[in-house]
ROSE-4610 file (N, C-alpha, C; in Angstrom, 1 decimal, always signed):
// ROSE-4610
residu = [X/X/X/X/X/X/X/X/X/X/X/X/X/X/X/X/X/X/X/X/X/X/X/X/X/X/X/X/X/X/X/X/X/X/X/X/X/X/X/X/X/X/X/X/X/X/X/X/X/X/X/X/X/X/X/X/X/X/X/X/X/X/X/X/X/X/X/X/X/X/X/X/X/X/X/X/X/X/X/X/X/X/X/X/X/X/X/X/X/X/X/X/X/X/X/X/X/X/X/X/X/X/X/X/X/X/X/X/X/X/X/X/X/X/X/X/X/X/X/X/X/X/X/X/X/X/X/X/X/X/X/X/X/X/X/X/X/X/X/X/X/X/X/X/X/X/X/X/X/X/X/X/X/X/X/X/X/X/X/X/X/X/X/X/X/X/X/X/X/X/X/X/X/X/X/X/X/X/X/X/X/X/X/X/X/X/X/X/X/X/X/X/X/X/X/X/X/X/X/X/X/X/X/X/X/X/X/X/X/X/X/X/X/X/X/X/X/X/X/X/X/X/X/X/X/X/X/X/X/X/X/X/X/X/X/X/X/X/X/X/X/X/X/X/X/X/X/X/X/X/X/X/X/X/X/X/X/X/X/X/X/X/X/X/X/X/X/X/X/X/X/X/X/X/X/X/X/X/X/X/X/X/X/X/X/X/X/X/X/X/X/X/X/X/X/X/X/X/X/X/X/X/X/X/X/X/X/X/X/X/X/X/X/X/X/X/X/X/X/X/X/X/X/X/X/X/X/X/X/X/X/X/X/X/X/X/X/X/X/X/X/X/X/X/X/X/X/X/X/X/X/X/X/X/X/X/X/X/X/X/X/X/X/X/X/X/X/X/X/X/X/X/X/X/X/X/X/X/X/X/X/X/X/X/X/X/X/X/X/X/X/X/X/X/X/X/X/X/X/X/X/X/X/X/X/X/X/X/X/X/X/X/X/X/X/X/X/X/X/X/X/X/X/X/X/X/X/X/X/X/X/X/X/X/X/X/X/X/X/X/X/X/X/X/X/X/X/X/X/X/X/X/X/X/X/X/X/X/X/X/X/X/X/X/X/X/X/X/X/X/X/X/X/X/X/X/X/X/X/X/X/X/X/X/X/X/X/X/X/X/X/X/X/X/X/X/X/X/X/X/X/X/X/X/X/X/X/X/X/X/X/X/X/X/X/X/X/X/X/X/X/X/X/X/X/X/X/X/X/X/X/X/X/X/X/X/X/X/X/X/X/X/X/X/X/X/X/X/X/X/X/X/X/X/X/X/X/X/X/X/X/X/X/X/X/X/X/X/X/X/X/X/X/X/X/X/X/X/X/X/X/X/X/X/X/X/X/X/X/X/X/X/X/X/X/X/X/X/X/X/X/X/X/X/X/X/X/X/X/X/X/X/X/X/X/X/X/X/X/X/X/X/X/X/X/X/X]
num = [1/1/1/2/2/2/3/3/3/4/4/4/5/5/5/6/6/6/7/7/7/8/8/8/9/9/9/10/10/10/11/11/11/12/12/12/13/13/13/14/14/14/15/15/15/16/16/16/17/17/17/18/18/18/19/19/19/20/20/20/21/21/21/22/22/22/23/23/23/24/24/24/25/25/25/26/26/26/27/27/27/28/28/28/29/29/29/30/30/30/31/31/31/32/32/32/33/33/33/34/34/34/35/35/35/36/36/36/37/37/37/38/38/38/39/39/39/40/40/40/41/41/41/42/42/42/43/43/43/44/44/44/45/45/45/46/46/46/47/47/47/48/48/48/49/49/49/50/50/50/51/51/51/52/52/52/53/53/53/54/54/54/55/55/55/56/56/56/57/57/57/58/58/58/59/59/59/60/60/60/61/61/61/62/62/62/63/63/63/64/64/64/65/65/65/66/66/66/67/67/67/68/68/68/69/69/69/70/70/70/71/71/71/72/72/72/73/73/73/74/74/74/75/75/75/76/76/76/77/77/77/78/78/78/79/79/79/80/80/80/81/81/81/82/82/82/83/83/83/84/84/84/85/85/85/86/86/86/87/87/87/88/88/88/89/89/89/90/90/90/91/91/91/92/92/92/93/93/93/94/94/94/95/95/95/96/96/96/97/97/97/98/98/98/99/99/99/100/100/100/101/101/101/102/102/102/103/103/103/104/104/104/105/105/105/106/106/106/107/107/107/108/108/108/109/109/109/110/110/110/111/111/111/112/112/112/113/113/113/114/114/114/115/115/115/116/116/116/117/117/117/118/118/118/119/119/119/120/120/120/121/121/121/122/122/122/123/123/123/124/124/124/125/125/125/126/126/126/127/127/127/128/128/128/129/129/129/130/130/130/131/131/131/132/132/132/133/133/133/134/134/134/135/135/135/136/136/136/137/137/137/138/138/138/139/139/139/140/140/140/141/141/141/142/142/142/143/143/143/144/144/144/145/145/145/146/146/146/147/147/147/148/148/148/149/149/149/150/150/150/151/151/151/152/152/152/153/153/153/154/154/154/155/155/155/156/156/156/157/157/157/158/158/158/159/159/159/160/160/160/161/161/161/162/162/162/163/163/163/164/164/164/165/165/165/166/166/166/167/167/167/168/168/168/169/169/169/170/170/170/171/171/171/172/172/172/173/173/173/174/174/174/175/175/175/176/176/176/177/177/177/178/178/178/179/179/179/180/180/180/181/181/181/182/182/182/183/183/183/184/184/184/185/185/185/186/186/186/187/187/187/188/188/188/189/189/189/190/190/190/191/191/191/192/192/192/193/193/193/194/194/194/195/195/195/196/196/196/197/197/197/198/198/198/199/199/199/200/200/200/201/201/201/202/202/202/203/203/203/204/204/204/205/205/205/206/206/206/207/207/207/208/208/208/209/209/209]
x = [+178.4/+178.2/+176.8/+176.3/+174.7/+174.4/+173.7/+173.4/+173.2/+173.7/+173.9/+172.9/+171.3/+170.9/+170.6/+170.6/+170.6/+168.5/+169.0/+167.4/+167.1/+166.6/+166.0/+164.3/+164.5/+163.7/+163.6/+161.7/+161.0/+160.4/+160.8/+159.9/+158.8/+158.5/+157.7/+157.3/+156.7/+156.3/+156.8/+156.4/+156.5/+158.0/+158.8/+160.5/+161.4/+160.9/+161.5/+160.5/+159.1/+159.3/+159.8/+159.9/+161.0/+162.4/+162.6/+164.4/+163.9/+163.3/+163.0/+163.3/+161.9/+161.7/+163.2/+163.6/+164.7/+165.9/+166.2/+166.9/+167.0/+165.3/+165.1/+165.5/+165.3/+166.1/+167.4/+167.9/+169.2/+170.5/+169.8/+170.3/+171.1/+171.9/+172.8/+171.9/+171.3/+170.4/+171.1/+171.5/+171.8/+170.8/+170.4/+168.5/+169.9/+169.0/+169.3/+167.9/+167.7/+166.1/+166.6/+165.4/+166.1/+167.0/+167.1/+168.1/+169.5/+170.0/+170.5/+172.4/+171.9/+173.2/+172.6/+173.5/+174.1/+174.1/+174.1/+173.9/+175.4/+176.4/+177.8/+178.1/+177.6/+177.8/+177.4/+176.5/+175.6/+176.1/+176.7/+177.4/+178.4/+179.3/+180.1/+180.5/+179.0/+178.7/+178.9/+178.8/+179.0/+177.9/+176.5/+175.2/+175.2/+174.6/+174.6/+172.5/+171.2/+170.0/+169.9/+169.0/+168.3/+166.9/+166.2/+164.9/+164.6/+163.9/+163.3/+161.5/+161.9/+160.4/+159.3/+158.1/+156.9/+157.0/+156.1/+156.5/+155.3/+154.8/+154.1/+154.4/+153.3/+153.4/+153.2/+153.6/+154.1/+155.9/+156.1/+157.7/+158.5/+157.6/+158.9/+159.1/+158.1/+158.7/+159.2/+160.6/+161.2/+162.3/+162.2/+164.3/+165.1/+165.9/+167.1/+166.3/+165.3/+165.0/+164.9/+164.4/+164.2/+165.6/+166.9/+168.1/+168.3/+167.9/+168.9/+168.8/+167.2/+167.0/+167.5/+167.9/+168.8/+170.1/+171.0/+172.3/+172.0/+171.7/+171.6/+171.1/+169.9/+169.1/+170.2/+170.4/+171.2/+172.7/+173.0/+173.8/+174.0/+172.9/+172.4/+170.8/+170.0/+168.4/+168.2/+167.1/+166.6/+165.0/+163.9/+163.0/+162.2/+161.4/+160.4/+158.9/+158.3/+158.1/+156.2/+155.2/+154.5/+154.8/+154.9/+155.9/+157.2/+157.6/+159.0/+159.2/+158.0/+156.6/+156.8/+155.5/+155.4/+157.2/+158.1/+159.1/+159.3/+159.4/+160.9/+159.1/+158.2/+157.1/+157.2/+157.4/+158.0/+159.2/+160.3/+161.6/+162.1/+160.7/+161.0/+160.4/+159.3/+159.0/+156.9/+156.5/+155.0/+154.3/+153.6/+152.3/+152.3/+152.1/+151.1/+150.5/+149.2/+147.8/+147.1/+145.7/+145.1/+143.9/+144.4/+143.6/+141.7/+140.7/+140.1/+139.3/+140.1/+139.5/+141.0/+140.8/+141.2/+141.8/+142.7/+143.2/+144.2/+143.6/+144.1/+144.0/+144.7/+144.7/+143.6/+143.7/+142.7/+143.0/+142.7/+143.1/+142.4/+144.0/+142.9/+143.2/+142.6/+143.2/+143.7/+145.4/+146.1/+146.0/+146.1/+146.8/+148.1/+149.0/+150.0/+150.7/+152.3/+152.0/+153.4/+153.3/+154.5/+155.2/+155.9/+157.5/+158.3/+159.5/+160.2/+160.0/+159.3/+159.3/+158.3/+157.3/+156.2/+156.3/+157.3/+157.7/+158.0/+156.5/+155.8/+155.2/+154.6/+153.3/+152.0/+151.2/+149.9/+149.5/+148.7/+147.6/+146.3/+145.3/+145.8/+146.2/+146.9/+147.8/+147.0/+147.1/+146.3/+147.6/+147.2/+148.1/+147.2/+147.9/+147.9/+148.3/+146.8/+147.6/+147.5/+148.3/+147.9/+148.6/+147.7/+147.7/+146.6/+146.2/+145.8/+145.9/+147.6/+148.3/+148.2/+148.0/+148.4/+148.9/+149.9/+150.1/+149.4/+149.0/+147.8/+148.6/+147.5/+148.0/+148.4/+147.6/+147.9/+149.0/+149.8/+151.4/+152.2/+152.2/+153.1/+154.1/+155.2/+156.7/+156.5/+157.5/+157.2/+158.2/+159.0/+160.3/+159.6/+158.5/+158.3/+156.8/+157.1/+155.2/+154.6/+153.4/+152.5/+153.0/+153.9/+154.1/+152.2/+151.7/+150.3/+149.3/+148.4/+147.1/+145.2/+145.0/+143.9/+142.6/+141.3/+140.9/+140.1/+140.0/+140.0/+140.9/+141.7/+142.4/+143.9/+143.8/+144.2/+145.8/+147.3/+148.2/+149.0/+149.5/+149.6/+151.1/+151.9/+153.8/+154.3/+155.1/+155.4/+157.2/+157.3/+159.3/+159.7/+161.0/+161.5/+161.7/+161.8/+162.0/+163.6/+164.2/+165.4/+166.5/+166.4/+167.0/+166.1/+166.8/+166.0/+165.5/+165.0/+164.3/+162.6/+162.6/+160.4/+159.5/+158.9/+157.9/+156.5/+156.2/+155.1/+154.0/+153.0/+152.5/+152.2/+151.2/+150.8/+152.0/+152.4/+153.2/+154.1/+154.3/+155.0/+155.3/+155.5/+156.0/+154.7/+153.7/+152.5/+152.1/+151.1/+150.7/+149.3/+148.7/+147.5/+148.6/+149.7/+150.1/+151.1/+150.4/+150.8/+151.9/+151.9/+153.2/+153.9/+153.8/+155.5/+156.8/+156.8/+158.1/+158.5/+158.0/+158.3/+159.0/+158.4/+158.3/+159.8/+159.7/+161.4/+162.1/+162.3/+163.1/+163.5/+162.7/+163.2/+163.5/+163.4/+163.8/+165.9/+166.2/+167.0/+168.0/+167.2/+167.7/+168.2/+167.8/+168.5/+170.3/+170.0/+171.6/+173.0/+171.6/+172.5/+171.3/+172.2/+170.8/+170.6/+170.9/+169.9/+170.3/+168.1/+167.7/+168.9/+169.2/+169.9/+171.3/+171.7/+172.5/+172.8/+171.5/+172.1/+171.1/+170.5/+169.9/+171.0/+171.7/+173.0/+173.9/+173.7/+175.1/+174.6/+173.1/+171.6/+171.7/+171.7/+170.7/+169.4/+169.4/+167.9/+167.4/+168.0/+167.1/+166.3/+165.7/+164.1/+164.1/+165.4/+165.8/+165.0/+165.4/+164.7/+164.1/+163.4/+162.1/+161.3]
y = [+111.7/+113.0/+113.4/+113.8/+114.9/+114.3/+113.3/+113.2/+114.7/+114.7/+115.4/+115.2/+115.6/+115.4/+116.4/+116.3/+117.0/+116.6/+118.1/+118.0/+118.8/+118.2/+118.1/+119.4/+120.6/+121.5/+121.5/+121.1/+121.0/+122.1/+123.6/+124.7/+125.1/+124.5/+124.2/+125.3/+125.6/+126.1/+125.6/+124.3/+123.4/+122.8/+123.5/+122.8/+123.2/+124.4/+125.0/+124.7/+124.1/+123.3/+122.3/+121.2/+120.5/+120.6/+121.6/+122.0/+122.1/+123.0/+123.2/+122.1/+121.5/+120.2/+119.1/+119.3/+118.3/+118.4/+119.9/+120.8/+121.1/+121.0/+120.8/+119.1/+118.6/+116.8/+117.0/+117.6/+117.4/+117.2/+117.4/+117.1/+118.5/+118.0/+119.3/+119.1/+120.3/+120.3/+121.0/+120.3/+121.1/+121.3/+122.6/+122.4/+123.2/+122.5/+123.1/+122.7/+123.9/+123.3/+122.3/+122.2/+120.8/+121.0/+122.1/+122.3/+123.6/+122.7/+123.9/+123.0/+121.6/+121.0/+119.6/+118.8/+117.8/+116.6/+115.6/+114.1/+114.4/+114.2/+114.5/+115.2/+116.5/+117.7/+116.8/+116.8/+116.4/+114.9/+113.6/+112.9/+113.0/+114.9/+115.3/+115.8/+116.5/+117.0/+115.6/+114.3/+113.6/+113.6/+113.3/+113.9/+111.9/+112.1/+111.0/+110.2/+111.2/+111.0/+112.1/+111.3/+112.5/+111.8/+113.3/+113.9/+114.4/+114.2/+115.0/+115.0/+116.6/+117.5/+116.9/+117.5/+118.1/+119.6/+119.2/+120.5/+120.4/+121.0/+120.6/+120.0/+119.6/+119.2/+117.8/+117.2/+115.3/+115.3/+114.2/+113.8/+113.8/+113.7/+114.7/+115.5/+116.9/+118.2/+118.5/+117.5/+117.7/+118.0/+118.5/+118.3/+117.1/+117.2/+116.3/+115.3/+115.6/+114.3/+112.5/+112.5/+111.2/+110.3/+111.6/+111.1/+110.7/+112.1/+112.1/+109.9/+109.7/+108.9/+107.9/+107.4/+106.7/+107.0/+107.8/+107.8/+107.1/+108.1/+107.7/+106.1/+105.6/+104.6/+103.0/+103.0/+101.6/+102.2/+103.5/+104.1/+104.7/+105.8/+106.2/+105.9/+106.7/+105.9/+107.5/+107.5/+108.3/+108.1/+109.1/+109.4/+110.5/+110.0/+111.4/+111.3/+112.9/+113.3/+114.2/+113.2/+113.9/+113.4/+114.6/+114.6/+113.4/+113.6/+113.1/+111.3/+111.4/+109.7/+109.7/+110.3/+109.3/+109.8/+110.4/+110.5/+108.9/+108.6/+106.9/+106.2/+106.0/+105.0/+105.1/+106.1/+106.1/+105.3/+105.9/+105.3/+103.7/+103.3/+101.8/+100.4/+101.8/+101.5/+101.2/+101.6/+102.2/+103.9/+103.6/+104.8/+105.2/+106.0/+107.7/+108.2/+108.2/+108.7/+109.9/+110.3/+111.2/+110.7/+111.2/+110.7/+110.6/+110.4/+109.7/+111.5/+111.7/+112.7/+113.3/+115.0/+116.3/+116.2/+116.0/+116.2/+117.2/+119.0/+119.7/+120.4/+120.2/+120.2/+119.8/+119.0/+118.2/+116.3/+116.5/+115.4/+113.5/+112.3/+111.5/+110.3/+109.6/+108.7/+108.1/+106.9/+106.1/+104.7/+103.7/+102.1/+102.3/+101.6/+101.3/+99.8/+99.6/+98.4/+98.4/+99.7/+100.0/+99.4/+99.3/+98.9/+100.7/+100.8/+101.0/+102.6/+103.8/+104.9/+105.7/+104.6/+104.1/+103.3/+103.4/+102.5/+103.6/+103.5/+104.1/+104.8/+105.2/+105.9/+105.3/+106.5/+105.8/+105.1/+103.9/+103.2/+103.5/+104.0/+105.1/+105.9/+106.4/+107.9/+108.9/+110.3/+111.3/+111.7/+112.5/+112.8/+113.9/+114.8/+116.0/+115.7/+116.0/+115.4/+116.8/+116.8/+117.8/+117.5/+116.8/+116.3/+116.3/+115.7/+115.3/+114.4/+113.9/+112.7/+111.7/+110.3/+109.5/+108.0/+107.1/+106.2/+105.1/+104.3/+103.6/+101.8/+101.7/+100.2/+99.0/+98.4/+97.7/+97.9/+99.8/+99.2/+99.0/+98.7/+98.6/+97.3/+98.1/+96.2/+95.7/+94.8/+94.2/+94.3/+95.4/+95.5/+96.7/+97.3/+97.8/+97.4/+98.0/+97.4/+98.8/+98.2/+99.4/+99.1/+100.3/+100.6/+100.8/+102.1/+103.2/+103.0/+102.8/+103.1/+103.5/+104.4/+105.0/+104.1/+104.0/+103.2/+102.6/+103.6/+103.3/+103.1/+102.9/+101.7/+102.4/+104.3/+105.0/+104.5/+104.2/+104.0/+105.2/+105.6/+106.4/+107.4/+105.4/+105.3/+103.8/+103.9/+102.7/+102.3/+101.7/+101.1/+100.3/+100.4/+99.4/+98.1/+96.6/+95.8/+95.6/+95.6/+95.7/+96.7/+98.4/+99.3/+100.5/+101.3/+101.8/+103.3/+102.9/+103.9/+103.6/+105.2/+105.2/+106.2/+106.3/+107.2/+107.6/+108.6/+109.1/+109.9/+110.0/+110.6/+111.9/+111.9/+113.3/+113.7/+114.6/+116.0/+115.7/+115.0/+114.6/+115.8/+117.1/+118.0/+119.1/+119.3/+119.9/+119.6/+120.6/+120.6/+120.0/+119.7/+118.6/+117.3/+117.0/+115.3/+115.4/+115.2/+116.0/+114.9/+113.6/+112.7/+113.0/+114.0/+113.7/+113.7/+114.6/+114.7/+113.3/+112.8/+111.0/+110.5/+110.7/+109.4/+110.1/+111.4/+112.0/+111.8/+111.7/+111.5/+109.9/+109.0/+107.5/+107.8/+108.3/+108.7/+109.3/+110.0/+110.8/+109.4/+108.5/+107.1/+106.0/+106.5/+105.0/+104.9/+104.2/+104.5/+103.4/+102.8/+102.0/+102.2/+101.7/+101.6/+100.5/+99.4/+98.0/+97.5/+96.9/+96.6/+94.5/+94.4/+92.8/+92.8/+94.3/+94.1/+94.6/+95.8/+95.8/+95.1/+93.5/+92.6/+92.1/+91.6/+90.7/+90.9/+92.6/+93.3/+93.2/+92.9/+93.0/+94.4/+95.3/+96.5/+96.4/+96.7/+97.0/+98.8/+99.6/+100.7/+100.5/+102.0/+101.9/+101.3/+101.5/+100.9/+99.3/+99.1/+97.4/+96.4/+97.6/+97.0/+97.0]
z = [+109.1/+107.9/+107.1/+107.3/+106.6/+105.1/+105.5/+103.5/+103.0/+101.7/+100.7/+99.3/+99.3/+99.0/+97.2/+95.9/+95.3/+94.5/+94.9/+94.2/+92.8/+92.4/+91.3/+90.2/+90.6/+90.6/+88.8/+88.4/+87.6/+87.6/+88.4/+88.2/+88.9/+89.8/+90.7/+91.7/+92.6/+93.9/+94.9/+94.7/+95.8/+96.0/+95.2/+95.7/+96.9/+96.8/+98.2/+99.3/+99.9/+100.5/+101.4/+99.4/+100.1/+100.4/+99.7/+100.6/+101.5/+102.5/+103.7/+104.9/+103.8/+105.1/+105.6/+104.2/+103.8/+104.9/+105.0/+105.5/+107.3/+107.6/+109.0/+109.5/+108.2/+108.6/+108.7/+108.5/+108.5/+107.4/+106.1/+104.7/+104.6/+103.8/+102.9/+101.9/+101.1/+99.6/+98.9/+97.8/+96.8/+95.4/+95.5/+94.1/+92.6/+91.9/+90.0/+89.4/+89.0/+87.6/+86.5/+86.1/+85.3/+83.8/+83.6/+82.5/+82.9/+84.0/+84.5/+85.0/+84.8/+85.1/+83.8/+83.9/+83.1/+84.6/+83.6/+84.4/+85.1/+84.1/+84.8/+85.4/+85.1/+86.0/+87.1/+87.5/+89.0/+89.9/+88.8/+89.8/+90.0/+89.6/+90.0/+91.4/+91.6/+93.0/+93.8/+93.9/+94.7/+95.9/+95.4/+96.1/+96.7/+98.0/+99.1/+98.4/+98.1/+97.6/+96.1/+95.9/+94.6/+95.0/+94.9/+95.2/+93.7/+92.6/+91.7/+92.2/+92.1/+92.1/+91.4/+92.1/+91.6/+90.2/+89.3/+88.0/+87.7/+86.9/+85.3/+83.6/+84.0/+82.7/+82.3/+81.8/+81.6/+82.3/+82.4/+82.3/+81.5/+80.2/+78.9/+78.9/+80.0/+79.8/+81.1/+81.4/+82.8/+82.5/+81.5/+81.0/+81.6/+82.2/+82.5/+83.5/+84.4/+85.2/+84.4/+83.7/+83.2/+82.8/+82.4/+82.5/+83.9/+85.0/+86.2/+87.1/+86.8/+87.2/+86.6/+85.4/+84.9/+85.1/+85.8/+86.0/+87.0/+88.5/+90.0/+89.8/+89.2/+90.3/+90.5/+91.0/+91.7/+92.4/+92.0/+92.6/+94.2/+94.4/+95.7/+95.3/+96.7/+97.0/+96.4/+95.2/+94.6/+95.1/+95.1/+95.1/+94.5/+93.6/+93.0/+93.8/+93.2/+93.9/+92.9/+93.2/+91.7/+90.5/+89.6/+88.6/+88.9/+90.1/+90.1/+89.9/+90.5/+90.8/+89.3/+88.7/+87.4/+85.9/+86.4/+85.9/+85.9/+87.2/+87.2/+86.6/+87.2/+86.2/+84.8/+84.1/+82.9/+82.3/+83.6/+83.1/+83.3/+83.7/+84.3/+83.4/+82.4/+81.7/+81.0/+83.3/+83.3/+81.9/+82.1/+81.1/+82.6/+82.4/+82.8/+82.1/+82.5/+82.0/+82.3/+82.5/+82.6/+83.8/+84.9/+86.0/+85.8/+86.6/+86.2/+86.2/+88.2/+89.2/+89.7/+88.5/+89.0/+90.3/+91.2/+92.4/+92.5/+93.0/+93.1/+94.7/+95.6/+96.6/+97.3/+97.3/+97.8/+98.8/+99.8/+100.6/+100.2/+100.6/+100.2/+101.1/+101.8/+103.1/+101.8/+101.7/+101.5/+102.2/+102.0/+102.2/+102.0/+102.6/+102.6/+103.1/+102.7/+103.3/+104.4/+104.9/+105.9/+105.5/+105.1/+104.5/+104.2/+104.0/+103.4/+103.8/+102.9/+102.9/+104.1/+103.6/+105.2/+106.7/+106.6/+107.2/+109.5/+110.1/+111.3/+110.9/+109.3/+109.4/+109.7/+109.9/+110.3/+109.5/+109.6/+108.2/+108.3/+107.8/+106.3/+106.4/+106.1/+106.4/+105.6/+106.0/+104.9/+104.4/+103.0/+102.2/+101.0/+101.1/+100.0/+98.3/+97.8/+96.4/+95.1/+94.6/+93.8/+92.0/+91.3/+90.3/+89.2/+87.8/+86.9/+85.9/+86.0/+86.2/+86.6/+86.2/+87.9/+86.7/+87.0/+87.1/+86.8/+84.6/+84.9/+85.5/+86.4/+86.8/+86.3/+84.6/+84.1/+82.8/+83.0/+82.3/+83.3/+85.1/+85.4/+85.6/+85.1/+84.5/+85.9/+86.0/+87.2/+88.0/+87.8/+88.3/+89.4/+89.4/+90.8/+91.1/+92.0/+93.3/+93.9/+93.6/+94.5/+95.3/+96.5/+97.7/+98.8/+97.9/+98.7/+97.2/+97.8/+97.3/+97.6/+97.2/+97.2/+97.3/+98.2/+98.7/+96.9/+96.0/+94.6/+93.9/+94.6/+93.9/+92.9/+93.1/+91.9/+93.0/+92.4/+93.0/+93.5/+94.9/+95.5/+95.4/+95.6/+96.0/+95.2/+94.2/+94.0/+94.6/+94.3/+94.7/+93.7/+93.5/+92.7/+93.6/+93.1/+93.8/+94.0/+93.6/+93.4/+94.1/+93.1/+93.9/+94.3/+95.2/+96.0/+95.5/+95.0/+94.3/+94.5/+94.9/+95.5/+94.8/+94.3/+94.2/+94.8/+94.7/+95.7/+94.9/+94.1/+94.1/+94.1/+95.3/+96.5/+97.1/+97.5/+98.3/+99.6/+100.4/+101.4/+102.1/+101.6/+102.2/+102.2/+102.2/+101.8/+103.2/+104.1/+104.9/+105.3/+104.0/+104.2/+103.9/+103.8/+104.3/+105.9/+106.6/+108.0/+108.4/+108.3/+108.2/+107.2/+106.3/+105.3/+106.2/+106.7/+107.6/+107.4/+108.3/+108.8/+107.2/+106.1/+105.4/+104.8/+104.8/+104.1/+104.8/+106.4/+106.5/+107.1/+106.8/+106.2/+104.5/+103.9/+102.9/+103.0/+103.6/+104.4/+104.4/+105.7/+106.4/+105.1/+104.0/+103.0/+103.0/+103.2/+103.3/+102.1/+101.4/+100.7/+98.8/+97.6/+96.5/+96.1/+96.8/+96.0/+97.3/+97.3/+98.4/+98.8/+97.8/+97.3/+98.8/+97.9/+98.9/+100.3/+100.6/+102.2/+102.8/+102.0/+102.9/+103.4/+102.4/+102.4/+103.3/+103.6/+104.5/+105.9/+105.7/+106.9/+108.1/+106.9/+107.2/+107.1/+108.7/+108.9/+108.8/+108.5/+108.2/+106.9/+106.7/+105.7/+104.9/+104.3/+103.1/+102.6/+103.7/+103.8/+104.1/+105.4/+106.4/+105.7]
C-alpha cells in the first residue's frame, strides 16, 4: 500500500514542489492549508505520514501546524520543512531566533550523521536555504538531537530521540538540494512512529538506521 501523506500548507510557494516530489516517489498526497482543517478532521483522513511545509513568519503564524505536530507525534512519522522544522523545535521546547545570516536562495555544505533522513546521502551534502530564523542551539531540549549542521554550527536538522519526528531547516524539494528527493524518500520509508518500538521489532528501515 502506498504511503498517504498529509501535507499542511503554510501558504508557501514551495508547497507544490514538495507535493510533486512526494508524488514522484509514490505517495498519495492530501494538501490542506494551515487554516483549512482541525486536528480531528486530519485524524479522520488516516494519513500514514505528516509533513509541515515551509512558509512566511514564525511558527506562531503557522495556523494549525504546531497542533498537528502535537496530535501526530508518536502516532505517525512527522517531517517539518523550514518553518515546519522551526514549529517542531518550538513544540518540543526549543527556541527559534533571528539568524545571524539571512539565507534566501543560497546553498550551504551540511555535515550530517548519516542516520534516518540522511541515510545514503553524501557527507557533506549541499542544501538550499531560504530562511531568516533558526533554532537556537543552547535552547534545544534533551529530547531533540542535532542531525545536521553547517560548518558554522548552524542547526540544519533535528530529530526526536524517541519519536519518528524530524525537521530540516533547508528545502529538500529545491533544485539547490541535489539529494533532496533521496531524503524525502527516506522519510516515506519510515514505517513506525516510535524509534524504540521499531528497534524492538527488528525493523531496519531508515527510521531506525
